[in-house]
C-alpha positions as CSV (number, residue, x, y, z in Angstrom):
1,M,117.8,135.7,97.1
2,N,114.8,134.8,94.8
3,N,115.3,131.2,93.2
4,T,113.4,130.3,90.4
5,E,111.3,127.0,90.3
6,Q,114.0,125.4,88.2
7,Q,116.7,126.5,90.6
8,L,114.8,125.1,93.7
9,F,114.1,121.7,91.8
10,L,117.9,121.4,91.0
11,Q,118.8,122.2,94.7
12,F,116.3,119.4,95.8
13,Y,117.4,117.1,93.0
14,N,121.1,117.5,93.8
15,S,120.6,116.8,97.6
16,L,119.0,113.3,96.9
17,A,120.9,110.0,96.9
18,P,122.5,109.0,93.5
19,E,120.2,106.0,93.3
20,V,117.0,108.3,93.6
21,Q,118.5,110.8,91.0
22,R,118.9,107.8,88.6
23,D,115.3,106.5,89.3
24,I,114.0,109.9,88.6
25,K,115.8,110.2,85.4
26,H,114.7,106.8,84.4
27,Y,111.1,107.4,85.4
28,L,110.9,110.6,83.2
29,F,112.6,108.9,80.2
30,V,110.1,105.9,80.5
31,Y,107.1,108.5,81.0
32,D,108.2,110.4,77.9
33,M,108.4,107.0,75.9
34,Y,104.8,106.4,77.2
35,L,103.4,109.6,75.9
36,D,104.8,109.1,72.5
37,E,103.9,105.3,72.2
38,Q,101.0,104.4,70.0
39,N,101.1,100.5,70.6
40,P,98.9,99.5,73.2
41,K,101.1,96.5,74.2
42,A,104.3,98.7,74.4
43,R,102.2,101.2,76.5
44,E,101.2,98.5,78.9
45,T,104.8,97.5,79.2
46,L,106.0,101.1,79.9
47,L,103.1,101.7,82.3
48,G,104.4,98.6,84.2
49,E,107.9,99.9,84.6
50,M,106.5,103.3,85.9
51,N,104.2,101.5,88.4
52,M,107.1,99.7,89.7
53,L,109.1,102.9,90.6
54,E,105.8,104.5,91.8
55,R,105.5,101.5,94.2
56,K,109.3,101.7,95.3
57,Y,108.8,105.3,96.4
58,N,105.1,105.1,97.4
59,L,103.8,107.4,94.7
60,E,100.1,107.7,93.7
61,V,99.8,108.6,90.1
62,T,96.9,108.4,87.5
63,H,98.8,109.4,84.5
64,G,96.3,111.8,83.4
65,N,93.3,109.6,83.7
66,K,91.0,111.5,86.3
67,N,88.3,108.9,86.2
68,T,90.7,106.0,87.2
69,Q,90.1,104.9,90.8
70,R,92.8,102.9,92.8
């Protein structure tokens, strides 16, 4: 059986704990807002929210800035 990437992702996603699923939904929602936001202060607040979730799950993300060093 050939699964598409979407089917594979959904299988993976559905196997996660409900708390992790909520955090993924929240992260994607905040990230979408971050991409659309023009106000630097609001972007900083949204980035802080994303960073909090990234730390919770030990993620390393540069948000598109290839020159940023951590």
